GUKE-577275 format. One line per field, with one value per atom (N, C-alpha, C, O): residue in three letters; atom name; x, y, z. Coordinates in steps of 0.02 Angstrom, whole numbers, plus 50000, padded with zeros to 5 digits. Example, Ala and Ser with C-alpha at 12.3 -4.5 7.8 and 13.67 -1.06 7.14 Angstrom:
res: [ALA,ALA,ALA,ALA,SER,SER,SER,SER]
atom: [N,CA,C,O,N,CA,C,O]
px: [50660,50615,50660,50712,50642,50684,50645,50670]
py: [49716,49775,49835,49834,49888,49947,50002,50057]
pz: [50390,50390,50390,50423,50354,50357,50394,50402]
end
This chain:
res: [MET,MET,MET,MET,LYS,LYS,LYS,LYS,ASP,ASP,ASP,ASP,TYR,TYR,TYR,TYR,THR,THR,THR,THR,LYS,LYS,LYS,LYS,ASN,ASN,ASN,ASN,MET,MET,MET,MET,THR,THR,THR,THR,ALA,ALA,ALA,ALA,PRO,PRO,PRO,PRO,ILE,ILE,ILE,ILE,TYR,TYR,TYR,TYR,TYR,TYR,TYR,TYR,GLN,GLN,GLN,GLN,SER,SER,SER,SER,ASP,ASP,ASP,ASP,CYS,CYS,CYS,CYS,ASN,ASN,ASN,ASN,LEU,LEU,LEU,LEU,ASP,ASP,ASP,ASP,LEU,LEU,LEU,LEU,LEU,LEU,LEU,LEU,LYS,LYS,LYS,LYS,GLY,GLY,GLY,GLY,LYS,LYS,LYS,LYS,LYS,LYS,LYS,LYS,ILE,ILE,ILE,ILE,ALA,ALA,ALA,ALA,ILE,ILE,ILE,ILE,ILE,ILE,ILE,ILE,GLY,GLY,GLY,GLY,TYR,TYR,TYR,TYR,GLY,GLY,GLY,GLY,SER,SER,SER,SER,GLN,GLN,GLN,GLN,GLY,GLY,GLY,GLY,HIS,HIS,HIS,HIS,ALA,ALA,ALA,ALA,HIS,HIS,HIS,HIS,ALA,ALA,ALA,ALA,LEU,LEU,LEU,LEU,ASN,ASN,ASN,ASN,LEU,LEU,LEU,LEU,ARG,ARG,ARG,ARG,ASP,ASP,ASP,ASP,SER,SER,SER,SER,GLY,GLY,GLY,GLY,CYS,CYS,CYS,CYS,ASP,ASP,ASP,ASP,VAL,VAL,VAL,VAL,ILE,ILE,ILE,ILE,ILE,ILE,ILE,ILE,GLY,GLY,GLY,GLY,LEU,LEU,LEU,LEU,TYR,TYR,TYR,TYR,LYS,LYS,LYS,LYS,GLY,GLY,GLY,GLY,SER,SER,SER,SER,LYS,LYS,LYS,LYS,SER,SER,SER,SER,TRP,TRP,TRP,TRP,ALA,ALA,ALA,ALA,LYS,LYS,LYS,LYS,ALA,ALA,ALA,ALA,GLU,GLU,GLU,GLU,ALA,ALA,ALA,ALA,GLN,GLN,GLN,GLN,GLY,GLY,GLY,GLY,PHE,PHE,PHE,PHE,LYS,LYS,LYS,LYS,VAL,VAL,VAL,VAL,TYR,TYR,TYR,TYR,THR,THR,THR,THR,SER,SER,SER,SER,ALA,ALA,ALA,ALA,GLU,GLU,GLU,GLU,ALA,ALA,ALA,ALA,ALA,ALA,ALA,ALA,LYS,LYS,LYS,LYS,GLN,GLN,GLN,GLN,ALA,ALA,ALA,ALA,ASP,ASP,ASP,ASP,ILE,ILE,ILE,ILE,ILE,ILE,ILE,ILE,MET,MET,MET,MET,ILE,ILE,ILE,ILE,LEU,LEU,LEU,LEU,ILE,ILE,ILE,ILE,ASN,ASN,ASN,ASN,ASP,ASP,ASP,ASP,GLU,GLU,GLU,GLU,LEU,LEU,LEU,LEU,GLY,GLY,GLY,GLY,LEU,LEU,LEU,LEU,ILE,ILE,ILE,ILE,ILE,ILE,ILE,ILE,GLU,GLU,GLU,GLU,THR,THR,THR,THR,ARG,ARG,ARG,ARG,THR,THR,THR,THR,VAL,VAL,VAL,VAL,ALA,ALA,ALA,ALA,ILE,ILE,ILE,ILE,ASN,ASN,ASN,ASN,GLY,GLY,GLY,GLY,ARG,ARG,ARG,ARG,PRO,PRO,PRO,PRO,ILE,ILE,ILE,ILE,GLU,GLU,GLU,GLU,ASN,ASN,ASN,ASN,SER,SER,SER,SER,VAL,VAL,VAL,VAL,GLU,GLU,GLU,GLU,LEU,LEU,LEU,LEU,GLU,GLU,GLU,GLU,THR,THR,THR,THR,ASP,ASP,ASP,ASP,TYR,TYR,TYR,TYR,SER,SER,SER,SER,GLN,GLN,GLN,GLN,THR,THR,THR,THR,THR,THR,THR,THR,ASP,ASP,ASP,ASP,ASN,ASN,ASN,ASN,THR,THR,THR,THR,ARG,ARG,ARG,ARG,ALA,ALA,ALA,ALA,ILE,ILE,ILE,ILE,PRO,PRO,PRO,PRO,GLU,GLU,GLU,GLU,GLN,GLN,GLN,GLN,GLU,GLU,GLU,GLU,THR,THR,THR,THR,SER,SER,SER,SER,ARG,ARG,ARG,ARG,THR,THR,THR,THR,PHE,PHE,PHE,PHE,THR,THR,THR,THR,HIS,HIS,HIS,HIS,ASN,ASN,ASN,ASN,ILE,ILE,ILE,ILE,TYR,TYR,TYR,TYR,ASP,ASP,ASP,ASP,ARG,ARG,ARG,ARG,ASN,ASN,ASN,ASN,HIS,HIS,HIS,HIS,THR,THR,THR,THR,ASN,ASN,ASN,ASN,ILE,ILE,ILE,ILE,ALA,ALA,ALA,ALA,THR,THR,THR,THR,VAL,VAL,VAL,VAL,TYR,TYR,TYR,TYR,SER,SER,SER,SER,THR,THR,THR,THR,VAL,VAL,VAL,VAL,ARG,ARG,ARG,ARG,GLY,GLY,GLY,GLY,VAL,VAL,VAL,VAL,TYR,TYR,TYR,TYR,SER,SER,SER,SER,GLN,GLN,GLN,GLN,VAL,VAL,VAL,VAL,ASP,ASP,ASP,ASP,SER,SER,SER,SER,TRP,TRP,TRP,TRP,ALA,ALA,ALA,ALA,GLN,GLN,GLN,GLN,ILE,ILE,ILE,ILE,LEU,LEU,LEU,LEU,ASP,ASP,ASP,ASP,ILE,ILE,ILE,ILE,SER,SER,SER,SER,ALA,ALA,ALA,ALA,TYR,TYR,TYR,TYR,ALA,ALA,ALA,ALA,THR,THR,THR,THR,GLY,GLY,GLY,GLY,SER,SER,SER,SER,ASN,ASN,ASN,ASN,ALA,ALA,ALA,ALA,VAL,VAL,VAL,VAL,VAL,VAL,VAL,VAL,SER,SER,SER,SER,GLN,GLN,GLN,GLN,ILE,ILE,ILE,ILE,THR,THR,THR,THR,PHE,PHE,PHE,PHE,ASN,ASN,ASN,ASN,THR,THR,THR,THR,SER,SER,SER,SER,LYS,LYS,LYS,LYS,SER,SER,SER,SER,GLY,GLY,GLY,GLY,SER,SER,SER,SER,ASP,ASP,ASP,ASP,GLY,GLY,GLY,GLY,TYR,TYR,TYR,TYR,LEU,LEU,LEU,LEU,TYR,TYR,TYR,TYR,ILE,ILE,ILE,ILE,TYR,TYR,TYR,TYR,PHE,PHE,PHE,PHE,GLY,GLY,GLY,GLY,GLY,GLY,GLY,GLY,ALA,ALA,ALA,ALA,SER,SER,SER,SER,SER,SER,SER,SER,GLY,GLY,GLY,GLY,THR,THR,THR,THR,MET,MET,MET,MET,HIS,HIS,HIS,HIS,TYR,TYR,TYR,TYR,LYS,LYS,LYS,LYS,ILE,ILE,ILE,ILE,TYR,TYR,TYR,TYR,THR,THR,THR,THR,ASN,ASN,ASN,ASN,GLY,GLY,GLY,GLY,THR,THR,THR,THR,ILE,ILE,ILE,ILE,SER,SER,SER,SER,ASN,ASN,ASN,ASN,LEU,LEU,LEU,LEU]
atom: [N,CA,C,O,N,CA,C,O,N,CA,C,O,N,CA,C,O,N,CA,C,O,N,CA,C,O,N,CA,C,O,N,CA,C,O,N,CA,C,O,N,CA,C,O,N,CA,C,O,N,CA,C,O,N,CA,C,O,N,CA,C,O,N,CA,C,O,N,CA,C,O,N,CA,C,O,N,CA,C,O,N,CA,C,O,N,CA,C,O,N,CA,C,O,N,CA,C,O,N,CA,C,O,N,CA,C,O,N,CA,C,O,N,CA,C,O,N,CA,C,O,N,CA,C,O,N,CA,C,O,N,CA,C,O,N,CA,C,O,N,CA,C,O,N,CA,C,O,N,CA,C,O,N,CA,C,O,N,CA,C,O,N,CA,C,O,N,CA,C,O,N,CA,C,O,N,CA,C,O,N,CA,C,O,N,CA,C,O,N,CA,C,O,N,CA,C,O,N,CA,C,O,N,CA,C,O,N,CA,C,O,N,CA,C,O,N,CA,C,O,N,CA,C,O,N,CA,C,O,N,CA,C,O,N,CA,C,O,N,CA,C,O,N,CA,C,O,N,CA,C,O,N,CA,C,O,N,CA,C,O,N,CA,C,O,N,CA,C,O,N,CA,C,O,N,CA,C,O,N,CA,C,O,N,CA,C,O,N,CA,C,O,N,CA,C,O,N,CA,C,O,N,CA,C,O,N,CA,C,O,N,CA,C,O,N,CA,C,O,N,CA,C,O,N,CA,C,O,N,CA,C,O,N,CA,C,O,N,CA,C,O,N,CA,C,O,N,CA,C,O,N,CA,C,O,N,CA,C,O,N,CA,C,O,N,CA,C,O,N,CA,C,O,N,CA,C,O,N,CA,C,O,N,CA,C,O,N,CA,C,O,N,CA,C,O,N,CA,C,O,N,CA,C,O,N,CA,C,O,N,CA,C,O,N,CA,C,O,N,CA,C,O,N,CA,C,O,N,CA,C,O,N,CA,C,O,N,CA,C,O,N,CA,C,O,N,CA,C,O,N,CA,C,O,N,CA,C,O,N,CA,C,O,N,CA,C,O,N,CA,C,O,N,CA,C,O,N,CA,C,O,N,CA,C,O,N,CA,C,O,N,CA,C,O,N,CA,C,O,N,CA,C,O,N,CA,C,O,N,CA,C,O,N,CA,C,O,N,CA,C,O,N,CA,C,O,N,CA,C,O,N,CA,C,O,N,CA,C,O,N,CA,C,O,N,CA,C,O,N,CA,C,O,N,CA,C,O,N,CA,C,O,N,CA,C,O,N,CA,C,O,N,CA,C,O,N,CA,C,O,N,CA,C,O,N,CA,C,O,N,CA,C,O,N,CA,C,O,N,CA,C,O,N,CA,C,O,N,CA,C,O,N,CA,C,O,N,CA,C,O,N,CA,C,O,N,CA,C,O,N,CA,C,O,N,CA,C,O,N,CA,C,O,N,CA,C,O,N,CA,C,O,N,CA,C,O,N,CA,C,O,N,CA,C,O,N,CA,C,O,N,CA,C,O,N,CA,C,O,N,CA,C,O,N,CA,C,O,N,CA,C,O,N,CA,C,O,N,CA,C,O,N,CA,C,O,N,CA,C,O,N,CA,C,O,N,CA,C,O,N,CA,C,O,N,CA,C,O,N,CA,C,O,N,CA,C,O,N,CA,C,O,N,CA,C,O,N,CA,C,O,N,CA,C,O,N,CA,C,O,N,CA,C,O,N,CA,C,O,N,CA,C,O,N,CA,C,O,N,CA,C,O,N,CA,C,O,N,CA,C,O,N,CA,C,O,N,CA,C,O,N,CA,C,O,N,CA,C,O,N,CA,C,O,N,CA,C,O,N,CA,C,O,N,CA,C,O,N,CA,C,O,N,CA,C,O,N,CA,C,O,N,CA,C,O,N,CA,C,O,N,CA,C,O,N,CA,C,O,N,CA,C,O,N,CA,C,O,N,CA,C,O,N,CA,C,O,N,CA,C,O,N,CA,C,O,N,CA,C,O,N,CA,C,O,N,CA,C,O,N,CA,C,O,N,CA,C,O,N,CA,C,O,N,CA,C,O,N,CA,C,O,N,CA,C,O,N,CA,C,O,N,CA,C,O,N,CA,C,O,N,CA,C,O,N,CA,C,O,N,CA,C,O,N,CA,C,O,N,CA,C,O,N,CA,C,O,N,CA,C,O,N,CA,C,O,N,CA,C,O,N,CA,C,O,N,CA,C,O,N,CA,C,O,N,CA,C,O,N,CA,C,O,N,CA,C,O,N,CA,C,O]
px: [49044,49082,49119,49148,49116,49148,49224,49253,49255,49328,49359,49356,49387,49415,49486,49515,49512,49581,49583,49636,49525,49524,49545,49529,49581,49603,49648,49652,49681,49724,49798,49840,49813,49882,49924,49906,49979,50022,50058,50081,50065,50101,50175,50204,50206,50277,50311,50291,50361,50396,50465,50500,50483,50547,50588,50563,50651,50695,50666,50674,50632,50603,50548,50530,50522,50470,50498,50462,50564,50595,50630,50653,50633,50668,50736,50744,50786,50853,50887,50939,50859,50889,50888,50929,50842,50838,50899,50913,50935,50994,51059,51113,51055,51116,51151,51119,51216,51255,51249,51277,51213,51204,51249,51254,51282,51323,51281,51253,51278,51237,51283,51327,51273,51312,51269,51215,51295,51263,51300,51359,51266,51297,51283,51226,51334,51327,51337,51316,51370,51383,51372,51413,51314,51295,51249,51257,51203,51159,51116,51101,51096,51056,51099,51087,51150,51191,51225,51224,51255,51292,51245,51262,51184,51136,51112,51108,51097,51076,51132,51120,51193,51250,51263,51272,51263,51277,51222,51236,51159,51104,51106,51095,51119,51123,51180,51174,51237,51295,51280,51298,51248,51230,51181,51177,51144,51097,51130,51097,51197,51234,51241,51261,51224,51228,51298,51336,51314,51378,51370,51336,51401,51390,51455,51506,51453,51508,51481,51421,51527,51508,51534,51590,51492,51512,51512,51462,51569,51575,51613,51645,51609,51650,51721,51731,51769,51838,51846,51823,51877,51887,51834,51836,51786,51733,51762,51804,51740,51763,51737,51761,51686,51658,51697,51685,51743,51781,51818,51811,51857,51897,51851,51867,51795,51748,51720,51715,51701,51673,51725,51710,51786,51840,51854,51866,51853,51867,51814,51826,51754,51700,51698,51649,51752,51760,51732,51728,51712,51683,51736,51783,51728,51767,51733,51673,51773,51746,51773,51832,51729,51747,51715,51672,51736,51699,51628,51616,51582,51513,51506,51468,51542,51538,51564,51534,51620,51649,51605,51596,51576,51532,51470,51448,51443,51384,51401,51360,51462,51483,51486,51469,51507,51514,51449,51442,51401,51342,51288,51280,51251,51189,51129,51079,51135,51082,51114,51167,51083,51111,51059,51001,51081,51039,51072,51129,51037,51065,51040,50980,51087,51070,51116,51155,51111,51152,51108,51050,51136,51100,51137,51186,51114,51142,51190,51207,51212,51253,51316,51337,51347,51411,51404,51452,51342,51332,51339,51352,51332,51339,51272,51239,51250,51191,51207,51252,51171,51177,51107,51065,51093,51027,51034,51087,50981,50979,50927,50874,50941,50895,50890,50932,50838,50833,50839,50800,50886,50897,50896,50889,50903,50905,50967,50983,51001,51058,51041,51025,51045,51026,50954,50938,50911,50841,50824,50765,50873,50860,50864,50915,50810,50812,50864,50873,50897,50945,50919,50915,50902,50872,50923,50978,50903,50945,51017,51064,51024,51088,51131,51192,51102,51140,51148,51099,51209,51224,51250,51297,51220,51242,51277,51246,51340,51376,51383,51411,51359,51356,51402,51397,51448,51490,51473,51442,51494,51478,51534,51576,51534,51575,51530,51488,51540,51496,51537,51585,51517,51550,51496,51442,51513,51466,51496,51553,51456,51477,51447,51386,51489,51464,51470,51467,51478,51485,51418,51416,51363,51297,51289,51321,51246,51233,51197,51146,51223,51189,51122,51121,51065,51063,51060,51063,51055,51051,51120,51166,51127,51190,51176,51124,51222,51213,51261,51317,51238,51278,51267,51214,51315,51307,51340,51387,51313,51339,51342,51294,51399,51408,51407,51445,51363,51357,51387,51379,51422,51450,51417,51426,51380,51345,51383,51380,51417,51454,51408,51381,51400,51350,51385,51432,51362,51391,51337,51278,51358,51311,51306,51336,51269,51257,51321,51323,51373,51438,51483,51541,51454,51490,51548,51600,51538,51585,51559,51500,51602,51580,51564,51607,51502,51482,51474,51474,51466,51459,51462,51454,51475,51473,51430,51439,51383,51339,51360,51366,51372,51388,51329,51307,51304,51250,51270,51299,51253,51267,51201,51162,51190,51129,51148,51191,51116,51132,51070,51014,51080,51024,51043,51102,50994,51004,50966,50914,50993,50962,50974,51017,50935,50943,50928,50872,50979,50968,50929,50890,50940,50906,50831,50791,50811,50740,50711,50652,50753,50732,50696,50638,50730,50702,50759,50817,50743,50792,50757,50699,50793,50763,50816,50871,50799,50843,50833,50777,50889,50886,50890,50851,50937,50941,50979,51015,50970,51004,51031,50995,51093,51123,51158,51180,51163,51193,51223,51200,51274,51303,51333,51345,51345,51371,51436,51446,51480,51542,51546,51516,51582,51590,51596,51611,51584,51588,51533,51478,51547,51498,51434,51379,51442,51384,51335,51275,51363,51320,51297,51237,51343,51326,51275,51232,51279,51231,51159,51112,51151,51084,51058,51001,51101,51082,51059,51096,50997,50971,50941,50931,50929,50906,50847,50837,50810,50761,50762,50783,50741,50743,50678,50642,50665,50610,50628,50668,50599,50612,50551,50511,50544,50488,50510,50514,50523,50546,50612,50662,50613,50675,50690,50740,50646,50655,50670,50643,50713,50729,50737,50753,50727,50728,50768,50761,50809,50844,50817,50822,50788,50760,50810,50830,50831,50881,50846,50808,50860,50832,50888,50941,50874,50922,50886,50839,50909,50876,50804,50763,50789,50722,50677,50622,50699,50659,50683,50743,50636,50654,50694,50674,50752,50793,50808,50842,50783,50794,50780,50783,50765,50753,50795,50793,50831,50868,50829,50808,50819,50781,50831,50863,50838,50884,50842,50787,50872,50838,50889,50942,50872,50915,50882,50821,50924,50899,50919,50960,50889,50900,50971,50990,51010,51081,51127,51188,51097,51136,51156,51183,51143,51160,51113,51052,51142,51103,51114,51171,51060,51064,51030,50984,51054,51021,50981,51011,50916,50873,50864,50829]
py: [54504,54559,54534,54480,54575,54554,54553,54599,54501,54494,54527,54499,54587,54624,54600,54624,54554,54531,54476,54459,54447,54393,54419,54475,54378,54394,54457,54490,54473,54531,54512,54556,54448,54426,54450,54437,54483,54509,54450,54405,54452,54397,54400,54454,54343,54338,54309,54257,54344,54323,54294,54320,54241,54208,54212,54233,54192,54196,54157,54176,54102,54062,54098,54079,54152,54191,54244,54275,54253,54307,54280,54223,54323,54306,54340,54397,54304,54333,54342,54376,54313,54323,54397,54419,54434,54506,54544,54599,54514,54548,54521,54546,54471,54443,54496,54530,54500,54548,54620,54665,54630,54697,54706,54661,54763,54778,54822,54872,54801,54836,54871,54840,54936,54975,54987,55015,54967,54982,55041,55036,55098,55158,55159,55169,55147,55141,55069,55023,55060,54992,54988,54962,55015,55011,54952,54900,54958,54902,54880,54821,54927,54910,54891,54840,54932,54922,54854,54820,54834,54771,54712,54662,54716,54661,54653,54598,54709,54707,54679,54637,54703,54682,54607,54573,54582,54511,54467,54416,54487,54448,54446,54393,54503,54505,54462,54426,54467,54426,54352,54312,54333,54263,54238,54178,54284,54266,54266,54256,54276,54272,54338,54338,54393,54459,54489,54473,54532,54567,54632,54678,54636,54691,54728,54696,54794,54835,54884,54893,54914,54958,55029,55037,55079,55149,55182,55180,55213,55247,55312,55323,55355,55416,55398,55351,55437,55425,55434,55484,55385,55389,55353,55353,55323,55287,55229,55192,55220,55164,55098,55045,55101,55040,55015,54959,55055,55037,54971,54925,54967,54907,54848,54791,54859,54806,54775,54714,54818,54793,54754,54702,54779,54744,54677,54627,54676,54614,54561,54501,54584,54538,54523,54495,54542,54521,54566,54547,54627,54673,54721,54740,54741,54796,54860,54868,54908,54969,55029,55032,55075,55135,55196,55188,55256,55314,55310,55274,55345,55342,55362,55331,55414,55437,55384,55373,55351,55301,55239,55209,55219,55161,55174,55130,55235,55252,55252,55233,55272,55274,55204,55194,55156,55087,55048,55000,55068,55026,55033,55085,54978,54979,54993,55022,54971,54980,55009,54984,55060,55093,55090,55108,55067,55068,55113,55101,55165,55214,55200,55203,55184,55166,55204,55174,55271,55313,55362,55371,55392,55445,55511,55515,55562,55630,55650,55708,55601,55618,55655,55702,55635,55664,55715,55734,55738,55791,55768,55809,55704,55679,55655,55613,55682,55656,55644,55675,55599,55587,55587,55549,55629,55632,55632,55649,55613,55620,55670,55673,55710,55760,55752,55720,55781,55785,55858,55899,55873,55941,55942,55890,56001,56007,56047,56097,56026,56062,56078,56034,56142,56165,56145,56129,56146,56131,56058,56040,56013,55942,55910,55915,55876,55843,55787,55752,55779,55725,55683,55708,55621,55580,55560,55539,55569,55549,55573,55534,55636,55659,55692,55699,55711,55751,55714,55692,55708,55679,55735,55770,55743,55796,55764,55726,55778,55757,55818,55869,55815,55873,55865,55817,55913,55917,55983,56026,55989,56051,56070,56029,56133,56157,56203,56238,56203,56242,56280,56254,56343,56385,56414,56431,56421,56448,56510,56510,56564,56627,56632,56640,56628,56630,56699,56706,56751,56819,56847,56895,56818,56840,56822,56777,56858,56842,56775,56764,56731,56668,56683,56726,56652,56587,56589,56537,56649,56651,56647,56683,56603,56597,56593,56567,56619,56618,56567,56558,56533,56483,56487,56510,56464,56461,56397,56372,56372,56311,56318,56339,56300,56305,56235,56192,56225,56162,56168,56219,56117,56114,56059,56000,56077,56028,56019,56063,55963,55950,55916,55863,55947,55924,55890,55917,55830,55790,55776,55770,55770,55751,55675,55640,55649,55577,55538,55478,55572,55539,55547,55529,55574,55584,55633,55627,55681,55736,55795,55814,55825,55882,55941,55964,55965,56020,56085,56139,56081,56142,56125,56067,56175,56167,56223,56282,56204,56253,56259,56209,56320,56334,56369,56421,56342,56374,56384,56340,56442,56457,56471,56514,56435,56441,56471,56445,56526,56560,56558,56569,56543,56539,56558,56570,56561,56576,56523,56499,56506,56453,56465,56505,56431,56434,56366,56341,56335,56272,56282,56239,56339,56352,56359,56330,56398,56409,56360,56363,56315,56262,56290,56272,56333,56357,56371,56379,56373,56387,56417,56403,56458,56491,56503,56527,56488,56504,56578,56601,56614,56686,56700,56739,56668,56679,56622,56583,56618,56568,56604,56641,56592,56621,56566,56516,56575,56523,56554,56605,56521,56539,56476,56427,56479,56421,56439,56496,56389,56398,56342,56289,56355,56307,56344,56404,56310,56343,56394,56386,56448,56500,56474,56496,56425,56398,56364,56366,56331,56296,56343,56345,56381,56424,56477,56494,56501,56553,56527,56567,56461,56432,56413,56391,56420,56401,56463,56511,56460,56514,56485,56424,56529,56506,56548,56605,56518,56553,56523,56465,56559,56532,56550,56596,56511,56527,56499,56453,56526,56502,56511,56557,56466,56468,56437,56376,56478,56453,56417,56445,56354,56315,56281,56247,56291,56260,56312,56367,56293,56337,56296,56236,56328,56292,56331,56392,56295,56323,56289,56228,56328,56301,56314,56371,56261,56265,56256,56209,56303,56302,56297,56327,56259,56251,56269,56235,56322,56345,56365,56359,56389,56410,56355,56368,56292,56235,56212,56210,56194,56169,56104,56058,56102,56042,56014,55963,56045,56016,56066,56126,56039,56080,56053,55993,56097,56078,56102,56159,56056,56071,56073,56022,56131,56139,56146,56172,56123,56129,56144,56113,56191,56206,56178,56182,56149,56118,56160,56205,56144,56185,56179,56218,56130,56126,56164,56163,56197,56236,56200,56231,56135,56097,56116,56121,56128,56140,56081,56065,56048,55989,56001,56041,55964,55962,55897,55843,55901,55843,55809,55758]
pz: [55909,55880,55818,55818,55766,55703,55711,55740,55684,55687,55625,55570,55635,55579,55561,55513,55600,55587,55535,55510,55518,55469,55400,55381,55365,55296,55293,55242,55349,55350,55360,55370,55356,55365,55306,55248,55321,55267,55234,55269,55168,55134,55151,55157,55157,55170,55108,55083,55084,55023,55040,55084,55005,55016,54951,54899,54956,54898,54839,54781,54854,54801,54762,54707,54793,54760,54713,54676,54716,54678,54615,54613,54566,54504,54506,54484,54533,54540,54473,54469,54420,54354,54334,54294,54362,54347,54372,54348,54420,54448,54420,54437,54376,54347,54303,54263,54312,54273,54298,54267,54353,54381,54442,54485,54445,54504,54551,54531,54614,54664,54713,54744,54721,54770,54831,54827,54889,54953,54982,54999,54989,55017,55092,55113,55130,55202,55224,55190,55281,55305,55380,55418,55401,55471,55483,55450,55530,55547,55487,55480,55445,55387,55327,55294,55314,55254,55253,55201,55309,55307,55299,55267,55328,55322,55250,55224,55218,55148,55104,55061,55116,55075,55082,55032,55143,55154,55124,55093,55134,55107,55031,55000,55000,54927,54901,54852,54935,54913,54922,54878,54977,54988,54935,54922,54905,54852,54783,54732,54783,54720,54683,54625,54715,54682,54688,54734,54640,54639,54678,54655,54737,54783,54798,54811,54796,54819,54871,54877,54909,54964,54950,54927,54964,54959,55027,55062,55045,55109,55101,55049,55150,55148,55171,55209,55148,55167,55243,55271,55274,55346,55387,55448,55352,55388,55427,55401,55489,55530,55504,55523,55460,55432,55371,55347,55347,55286,55296,55256,55350,55364,55378,55359,55412,55427,55363,55357,55316,55253,55214,55185,55213,55177,55211,55177,55278,55313,55299,55305,55280,55264,55189,55163,55155,55086,55032,54974,55050,55001,54974,55010,54911,54884,54905,54897,54932,54959,54920,54905,54905,54868,54901,54945,54881,54903,54875,54826,54905,54883,54810,54772,54789,54720,54672,54619,54689,54645,54643,54589,54699,54700,54657,54620,54663,54622,54548,54507,54532,54462,54432,54374,54472,54448,54446,54408,54487,54499,54446,54414,54439,54400,54446,54425,54508,54558,54621,54643,54650,54710,54765,54756,54824,54884,54935,54955,54957,55003,55074,55087,55118,55187,55235,55272,55232,55275,55313,55295,55365,55400,55391,55353,55426,55417,55472,55479,55513,55571,55551,55586,55497,55477,55422,55390,55412,55363,55292,55248,55279,55211,55186,55217,55129,55097,55024,54995,54994,54922,54894,54918,54846,54817,54741,54715,54706,54634,54615,54646,54565,54540,54465,54434,54436,54364,54343,54366,54301,54279,54203,54171,54175,54103,54083,54116,54032,54004,53931,53892,53914,53848,53832,53774,53884,53873,53869,53861,53875,53869,53938,53972,53960,54026,54026,53976,54082,54091,54149,54205,54137,54188,54242,54227,54305,54361,54352,54360,54335,54311,54365,54355,54420,54468,54534,54563,54556,54621,54665,54646,54724,54770,54829,54867,54837,54897,54941,54919,55002,55045,55105,55143,55112,55171,55206,55176,55269,55304,55351,55369,55370,55426,55467,55439,55532,55575,55626,55654,55637,55687,55732,55710,55796,55845,55876,55899,55877,55907,55976,55983,56027,56095,56126,56188,56084,56111,56133,56172,56108,56131,56205,56231,56238,56308,56312,56279,56354,56366,56399,56443,56381,56348,56272,56240,56241,56168,56137,56158,56087,56052,55977,55956,55938,55866,55835,55858,55783,55749,55674,55652,55636,55564,55539,55568,55484,55456,55380,55348,55351,55279,55249,55269,55201,55166,55096,55063,55074,55008,54969,54985,54918,54876,54810,54767,54802,54741,54691,54705,54633,54585,54526,54497,54510,54456,54403,54419,54341,54289,54286,54327,54237,54235,54219,54230,54195,54184,54245,54243,54299,54362,54354,54387,54310,54302,54342,54335,54383,54423,54378,54341,54380,54337,54375,54345,54441,54481,54554,54574,54595,54668,54696,54680,54739,54772,54845,54880,54867,54936,54969,54944,55023,55059,55132,55163,55158,55228,55264,55243,55318,55357,55425,55460,55443,55506,55550,55527,55614,55660,55731,55746,55773,55843,55884,55862,55942,55982,56056,56076,56097,56169,56199,56195,56228,56262,56327,56347,56358,56422,56411,56448,56360,56347,56297,56282,56270,56224,56163,56150,56124,56062,56013,56033,55949,55897,55837,55824,55799,55742,55688,55703,55626,55570,55552,55544,55547,55532,55457,55431,55424,55351,55318,55350,55251,55210,55148,55116,55133,55073,55034,55062,54968,54926,54863,54838,54838,54773,54742,54777,54677,54641,54606,54585,54600,54561,54509,54517,54456,54402,54336,54336,54282,54217,54210,54237,54174,54165,54132,54148,54086,54051,54098,54088,54150,54198,54252,54267,54283,54339,54319,54360,54257,54235,54235,54234,54235,54234,54303,54310,54355,54423,54461,54468,54487,54528,54592,54597,54640,54705,54730,54709,54776,54815,54885,54892,54934,55003,55039,55021,55090,55137,55205,55209,55256,55324,55367,55357,55414,55461,55527,55532,55576,55641,55635,55614,55655,55655,55588,55581,55538,55472,55419,55420,55373,55317,55253,55256,55196,55133,55081,55075,55043,54986,54924,54917,54879,54817,54761,54748,54727,54674,54607,54597,54562,54495,54443,54450,54391,54337,54272,54251,54240,54179,54191,54146,54252,54269,54294,54319,54288,54310,54378,54391,54421,54488,54482,54448,54517,54514,54583,54588,54636,54701,54757,54747,54816,54875,54933,54947,54965,55025,55086,55091,55133,55194,55252,55268,55283,55339,55403,55403,55459,55523,55577,55579,55621,55678,55741,55750,55784,55845,55906,55901,55962,56021,56049,56093,56024,56045,55997,56005,55947,55899,55836,55791,55832,55773,55715,55724,55657,55596,55549,55532,55528,55486,55420,55413,55370,55304,55303,55298,55307,55312,55245,55241]
end
């Protein structure tokens, strides 16, 4: 029988194989300081790199990162300072950071938009159990490439779920934007939904600038994936 495993060994790279000169003079922001974030941060620092940490206010990892000798900032401030950003967070606390490309006055701005998303959720238990209705409001703070807030998008996702019957469905998605008239007038939305998944399509000046994917789970939690 032919041995298909021959010549299939994956190459292993070591520090000696890397050109660390490419990172000299560069500030690296590690967003998140959990099992992945702290390992990346420590390894980069041990390799002589300039590393800072970005966390949300109130993170239990803030003191841990400082105790290990790192300067810690909010995610937005760390991103503002950094030349290189590594994002190592999950969606447990409703926080995401994404980059989009948009256009202002018809001119594309590369990697210009940072979306910081917070949420609040309320559950209406007045429906007869096992069916319950829930809604979640997401706040997407939009920044330009100079990290100046140019607009805020508010989206509300409403759904129904049943833990007993193990099903969930998004009912509707609504959104609006606030900010200067010059910016807000260029922001439009479209939505779609299919079962437990829903989508908010964000357009800037008629051009697609991002898609938000929402999902409702059988425990009533609505997440922005």
